[in-house]
N, C-alpha and C positions, 0 to 999 in steps of 0.2 A: 605622533600621527601614525596611524596604522598604514602598513604597506598596501599598495593596490591589490585588489582581490587576486589577480592572476599571479602575484608573487607570494601568496600565502600558502602555508602548508596545511592541507586538509586531511583529516583522519576520518575514514568512512567505515562504519561497521556494516556488515552485510553487503560489502561491496562486490561480491561475486554472485549475488543473488539476482533475481528477476529485475527488481527496481534498481539495485545497486550497480549493476552493469551499465544501465542507462544513465545513472547519475554520474558515474565516473566518465562516461563519454561526454555528458553535458559539461562537466567541469573542464575537460580537455578542450571542448569547443570554445569555452570562455577563456582559454589561455592558461589554465591552472596546470602546472607541470609537476608540482610536489604533492603527490597523493599517497598516503599510506592506507592500505586496506587489508589487514590480516584476515585470513580465513578462520573459521571456527576451530579447525584443527591446530592452528597456530596460537590462538588466544581464545580461551573459554570465557566468554563474557558473563556466564552464569556464576563465575568465581570472582568475588569482589577484589581479592588481592591481585589476580591475574589481570583484571580490567585496569586497575590502578597502575600496575607496573607497565602495561603496554602503552598507555597514554602518556605516562610520565616519561618513558623512554623516547617516544616519538616527539614529544613537545610540539604539538601542532598549534596552529593559530585558530583553526576551526575544527570542531567535531560534528559530523553528520551521522546521526544514529538511525540506521535502517534495519538492523538485525532484528528479526522477529520470528516467532513460531506461528504459522498461519495455516488456515484450511477453510474449506467451505462449510456448509451447514452440517454435513455428516461428521466432519472432524470436530466441529464445535460441540456437537451433541455427545460424541464418544469420549472426548478428552478435555472437558471443561476445566478441571482442576489443573492439569498440566499446562494448558494454554494460558490460564490465569497466572499461575506462579512463574512460569518461565518468562513470559513477556514482562511481568512486573519486575523481575530481577534483572533482566537484560537492560531495561531502561534505567532503573535505579542505579545499577552499578556504573553505567556509562556516565550518567549525569554527575554522580559523586566523584568519579575518577577525573572528569573534566574540571570540576571545581577544585579538586586537590592539586591538579597540575597547573592551575591558573590559565586554562584555555580561554581565549578572548571571546569566542562565541560557540555556543552549543545549539545545534539544530536537531530537534527530535521530531520524527514523523509518526503521527498517530494514525487514527483510523476513523472512518465514517461510521463504524459500528458503535462508537461511543454515544451517538445521538439517541435520545429517547425514542421508544418504539413508535409513538404517534406524533412525531415532530411535524409541525406545519411545513408544507413544501412551498418554495424551496427552503432547505435547511439553512437557517442563519446561525452564526456562531453564538449569538446571544441565547439560543435555545438549548445549549448543551446540558444545562442543569435542570431542565424543566420536566424531568421524568426518568424512568428506568429504561435502559436499552431493551431491544427485542431479545426475548429470553434465550434463544439459541446463540446469540452473539454476546450476551451480557458479560460473562467472565473475561473474555478477550477485550471487549470494549472498555470495561471499567479498569482493567489493568493498564491499558494504554492511556486512559484519561488521567490516571494517577500521576503520570509523568508531567502532564500540564500543571497540576497542583505542585508537584515537586519543583519544577522550574520557577513557578511564580513565587513559591516560598523561599527558594534559594536566592532569587533576585532581591526579594525584600530584606532578607537577613544578611546575605553575604555580597550582594551586588553582582552575582553571577548573571552574565548576559546569555539568555537562552530563549529560543523561539520554538513554537509548536505549530506544525502544519498537519492538515487532515485531508489527504487525497481521497476522492471518491473511488469507486471500484475501478481497479486498474486492469488493463488487458494489453496484449501485444506479443511480439516475438520474444521467446525466452521464458514465457509463462510456464507454470507447473501443470502438466497434463496427467500426472499420476492421480487416479481417481480417489485415492485416500486423502488427498490434500487440495485438489483442484477447486477453483471457484467456477462460477456459472459459465463463463464464455469458454474456457478451455475444456470444461466437462462436456458442454454441448457440441463443440467442434469434434472432440474425440468420438463421441457417440455417433454423430452423423457420418463421419468419415468411415468408421468401422462398419456401420450399417450399410453404407453405400457400397463399400468394397465387398461385403458379404452378400449383397443382394437382398437384405432383409426387408420385410414389408413395413416394419414400424420401429420406432424407438420410444422408450419410456422416459418421460421427463417428470421430475418431482414437482408437486404442487398443482396449482390451477392455471398458472400463466397470468393471473390477474395482478400480481405484484409488479412494481416498477423499479427500475434501477437507472442510475446514471453511470456511464463508463468513460474513463479517461485513458487515452493512449499513453503507454508507459513513457515514451520519449517526451510527451508534453508534461507529464508529472515531473520528470527529471529536470526539465528546463525550469519549471516552477520552483523546485527545490534549490537549484543553483542560483536563481534570481533572488530568492528569499535569503539564502546564505550571504549573498553579497550586499543586499540593499535593505533588509528588514531587521529591526532591532527592538520590536515591541514585545509587551508581555501578553498580548491577547492572541488566542488561537486563530488560525487562518485556514479557510477551506481552499482546496484546489479542485476545480471541477470544470466541466465542459458545457454547462448550461443546457443539458439535453436529457430529458426524461423519456424512458422507453419501457413499454410493457414487456415482461418476460415472454409473453405470447408472440409479440412482434419480433423480439430478438431470436426466438427459436425459428420462426419462419424465415428470417433473414439468413441465419446460419445454414439452414437446410438448403436454401436456394444457392448460397455461395459455395457450399461444399458439393452440390450436385445430388444431394439425397432427395429422392422423390417419393418416399414412402409416407406413412401416416405418423403423426405425432400422437402418442398415447399418454395422457396426463394421469399421473398417479396422485389423486387428491387426498390420499391417506398420509402423504408426506408433507412437511411444512413448506409454506411459501417464504418464510423468513419475514423480515420487516415489510410492511405493506407497500410503502413508497419510499424512494430515495432519489433526491435531486437536490443539489446544494446551491446556495447563493454564493457565487464566486466573485462578487463585486469587491470584497475587501482585498483580495489578492491583486485585482486589477488596479485598485487605487493605491495600494501600499508599495507594490514592486512591479507593476506593469505586466502582470501575467495574464495571458489568455490562451486557451487551448486552440490549436489550429488544425489538427488532423481530422479529416473527414471520417466519419464512423465506418462507412462501408469500405473505404480504402484501408483503414486500420484493421478491419476484420479480414479483408483479403490478404493483407500482409501477414497476419497471425496464422491464418489457415495455411498459407504457402510455407511459412516457417515450420509449422507442425508436420506437414506432409514430407518435408525434407529432413526432419530431425526426430522422427517418431520415437525411436528407441531411447534417445537421450532425454527427450521431453517427458516420456512416461516414466522414466527412472527417477526423476527428480522428486525428492521427498520434501519434508518440512524444513 
């Protein structure tokens, strides 16, 4: 019989990152005290041998794979090959290292970018293979989706227990505000704060504002990952979401209001909107491990803005 979850040893990749920091805190709140989380300078997960040695040395009960190379639309367009190959290798190496070490459960966190470009809203996990992802996200999304196939194949052939989770767009304190890699919320917060402080008359925003997104507060996502690590053991992918779809136009107006920027929003429709709509069906997570998001969106935005204004230098320095 397995030890209670709070007594298990958990190995977290990417544990010092945006999501990883929150996941380690969520594990601590669930009473988990044995957590190993090497930094990228300590273990190069792009190296198969280094990945295997690190996990074999730690001998954890659970591996939670969060390490990733990420960015917004700009980064996806500029570095598609790097984002594809590095993300593919990171997950492949960790899954195989966990299998070789006999880890009892492997948790891999994927991405909403894996869904087809024109997926019916809300996105159901059964739609994952019904088309090609939105072009600017496709290399990253397909690399991450390959990890689901890898886990399912290893479960069938070797009996490796692995689960696959797909959080929707994350936001919150600790996010990356470096414009080279930032996603939409930190990018907009940064633009509005800089424009407010400079007294600028307007800010430029990519696209038309007609696309929609769903946003999940990072601490809610971390709680969902911890719950799944403890309670879910199936082979099917699971969405983590907040059941809230928001137009980018509405998001921009809300961020401008909360940051105190009173100028004009100038839409640059020569730049891409990305996927037309995003909102997930999160019912599977609720049914399988009792996860529901609880953070009010405006409250989460306020907390994110406050953190950025208090940590601007560090926030903008964070790379991929």
